[in-house]
N, C-alpha and C positions, 0 to 999 in steps of 0.2 A: 353585547358588550363589545368594546374595542378591545384590542388584543393582549395589548400591556397589564390591563387590569385581570384580563383571564389568565393571562401566565403569571401573575403574582399568583393567583388564588391556586392557581396548579400547583404550583412550586410549594407554597404551604401548606396543602393538602398531603402531598407526597412525603413532604420532610416529617410530619407525624402520623403517616400512615393513616387520614382520615378517608372515610369510605367515599367521600364526594369526589374521589379522584375518578372512579369509575365514568361518572357523569359528568367530569368536568373534560374529560379525553377527548370524545367526539365533538364536544363544544371547540376546543382549541383547535384541532384538525379543520373544521368545518370555516372557522373564521381564518385561519391562517390560508384556503384557497385563495382570497379574494384579496388579501393583504397586501401591500405594496413592498418590495423588498426594503425601503424604508422603515416599513414599519415592522417588519421580520426584523431589521438590524436594531431597530430600539427597544425589543421585547427578548431578542436571545439572549444579550446576558444574565438576566433573569432565569431563563430557560437553563441555564449553564449552571447557575446555580444550582437548580434541582437535581441536575444531573449530577453535581458533585457531592451532595449532603444526602439526596433520598436513598432509601433503601433500594439493593440493586433491584430488585423486581419491579419498583415503581420508577426510578432512574433510568432503567432501560429503556422504557416506553418514550418518557422524556429525551432520551437520545435520538431514539427514532424519530421523533419530532425534530430535533436539532438537524439531522443529517437532512430531513425532507426539507428544510426552511434553506440550507445550504444551497441544494440542489436548484431551490425556486428563485435564488438570487441573492441571498442572505451571505453576508461576509463571515467566513469561518475564520479570519485571523484572530479575532477577540477571542473565542470559546474555543478553539481546537486544541489547545494546549492543555486545559480544562477537560476535556473529553478524552484525550489521550492518559491523562494521569489518571482518571476514572476506571477507564478501562483497564491499566495495567493493576490496579487494585483488584477490580473484578476478576481478572486474569488469575493472579496469585491464590485467591479464595476458591476460584473456579477447580484449579492445581491442586489445591488443599484438599477438596470435596473429592476427585479422585482418587487421591491418594487414599483418602480413608475410605473410599467405597472398597478399592480393591483389597485392604484390610480386613474390611466387616462383612462382605458379602459373598465370600465363599467360593470366586471364581465365576461369580454371576456377571455379567457387563453392567456396565453403570447405565441409566436411566437416558434415553435419547433426550437432550436438552430441547428440541424442535417439536419432538412429538408428545411430550409427557409432561408432567407437571408435577412441584412439588407436593408430598404428602407425609401423614407419620410415619410410615413404613419406612419411606425414605430418608427420612430424618432419624429414626432410631437405629438405621443402618449405620449412619456416620458418626453420630452422637457420643458414641465411647471413645471415639479416636478426636474428636473434636471440641469437648467440652462446649464452654461458651461459645465459640466459634462457630457452632453446629448452622446454628440457624443461617446466619451472613453468608456461608459456603455454600449451602444449597439454593438459596437465593439466589446467589453468584452463577451457580452452574445455569440452573434454567434463564438467567438473565445475559448471560453471553453471547448469544445469537443476537440481541437486539442491539449491544454494545456492540459487536464486530460490524454490524452493517453500519450502523453511525459512524465509526471511528475511521472504514474504507473511504466513507464519502468526505470524512474533514482531511484525511491525508491526501487523496486524490486532489482535491480542490484548493489547498494553502501549502505552496512551497514555503512561504513563511513558518508555517507549523512545523513542517518536515525538518526545516534549517535549524528551528531553535529548539528540538529535541535533546535533552540530555539524558546519558545512558543510553544511548541508542541502541547500542548492541546488546544491552540488558534486557532491553522491552522485546527485541527480535527474538532473541533466544525464547524468554518466556511465552509469546506468541506463537512460535514454532513446537515446543511442547503442546500447548492448547490445541495446535492443528491436527494433532493425533485424534482428538475427540470432536471437533468442528471444523470442517473444511475450510469454510469464512477466514478461517485464521491463518491460514496460509497465505492468502490475498493481503491479508492486515500485515503479518509479517515482512512479504514482500513488501510493499507500501514503507515501513519503517526504515527499508535498506534502502530507498531510491535515492540517488547521487542529485544533489543541484549545486551549479558553478562548479562542476567538478573538471579537471583538465584532465586529459587522456592525450598520449603522443600515441600517433599512429604511424606505423611504418608497413612500407610494401616491400618486401623481400627482395622481387624481382627487380625493380628499378632502383632499389636504395633510398627513394626520396622517402619524405614524412611528413606530418602534419600535425600539430598542435589544434586539439578541438577542447571546446566547451561544452558538456551535455547538464542536462537538465531534465526532468520530469518524465525518462524512461522507466518502463516497466519491466522490459526483459529486454533478451540480449538479439530476439527476433527485431524488435526495434531500432536498436542499436546498429543492426548491420544495415539493416533497407536506408536509415539516415547517414549513415557512413558512404551508402553507394549515392545516395542523392547527392552528397555534398564533393564526392571525389570524383566521381566518374563525369567525363566529358565537361569538365569545366577547366579553365586556364591554370594551368599548374598542375590539373591533376591527370587521373588514369585512363585510359581507353576502355572500351567495353560499352554495355548496353545498360545506359542508365535507367531505372526505372521512371515510367511516367509520369508526371507532376500530380496527377490526380493519385496515384496509388500512395507518392509519397506523402501526399496531404493526408493519406488514412493514418499514416504512423506521427504526424503532427499535431493536428487537432480536428481532423473532419472526420466524421461518421461514417464507417464502411458502410458500402450499399449490400442491398442484400445478394446473396451469392457473390459473395468477394472476389476481386480479382486476385488469380495465384501467383507469386512470387518466386523467381528462380533465380537464386542466391548467386552471388558473382564470385564470392570467396570462400575460402573457409578462416575464419578467424583464431589464432593462436595468440597464448601469453607469450611474455619473454622467457619462460622455462619450455617452451616447447610443447606445453599442453595446450589440447582445444578449447576453445570457448565458446560451449554449449551452448546454443540459441535458447534452450529452456532455462538457463541460467540469468541471473541480473549482473549488470554493470559490476556490482559493488562485488563480486566474487573475482573478478580479473585481479590478479597480484600487482602489488607496488612494489617498483624496482627504482632505487635512487630517489625515492619520494612522489614515484608518478606512477599512474597505472599503463601498462604498454599493450596495444593491440597489434599484432602483426598480421598484413592482409596476404595468405598463401593462396595459391590456385585451388579450386575445391577438388577434391579426391573423387567425388561423385555428383551427382544431381541431386540437389537439396531444394523442396518448394516448400512453401508455406501460403497462407491466406493473408491477404491486407486487414489491418487493423491492431489496434492496440488492446493491450491485457487489459489495461484500464482506462475505459474508456471516457472517462471524467476528467483525465489527466492528460493537458497538452504535452508535449514533447518537445526539447530541443536540443538542436547538435548546430554549434557555429564554427567555423573553423577561423582560427585566431590568426594559424600563419603557416607557412610551409618551409620546410627545410630542404635544401639539396644534401645530393650525398657525402658531400665533403663536409656538410655541418653536423654529421652523425657517424663521425668515425669512432668518438669516444662511446657511443652507445651500444653498436653493433657487438663488441667483444662481450657484452651482457645479454644477448639475446642467443638462445639456443635454438638449436634446429628441431623443426617438429618431430614430435616423438611417434606418430605413427605415419 
């Protein structure tokens, strides 16, 4: 059977919770292994309907297949919004389950959503606090790992999906709450906070020069740190110093890091406009906005800071483009707003 009819059959089975779903899932996985990206693209919208409409326990497996198809060349843009929307619903229901469990389990930790399964005992623990929503909440709890995996794939590979998200701060907050129970949601939250097409003002305190740069797809400030070094050190109008090797910079753009990746020595300490350190473990969205712009100040490193080459999210290419350079006299109005480092 070709991929599209098979996708249609499994979605219909999932929506009505037909037992044939269990037989159709391995057939779908096998058929998709030899399908071309064009075939995957043709069937993906129907699969996305199943992700949106099926009960969480079955929709989660369809979400896993959706993520696998995206990794194999299918276009995530037409379905990514639907996947993220369903994840928000499942996350809310899973958090309701966690709250009900806390009320009903007498201090016993909630079931491991990756190692355990729904059961009558689990249901009876939360049902008094959730009423008619108990089944959906329980199924959402155990399906959240599948949805999180799919969502991380979609967000890494679709800048248009990231850019089109409404209520992104609320989605990220909910994901952060769920990360207390599932570590993968910490990655999902970070992806929800990725900035695309965001302009930063980068100021060098020593030379008083500055640059406007535009970033996209940067998963953490380790990556921002290295891409700034690649863009500003040893370039015309840039800064003196040891620029990272091209193959190292490539690992922070779109190349795979080699086994036993090279170690980077940080050329600067990144500081925000208020003088607070910009921690490499954070994300660019953490950098405060001043006069409508996120500001990064380059200071000498207070100690040697090293880290291995590679991106936090290997499927997400990063970009950093220098839009313009600013001479010291161009920045006279900015420096009064820039505090000295607090450490």
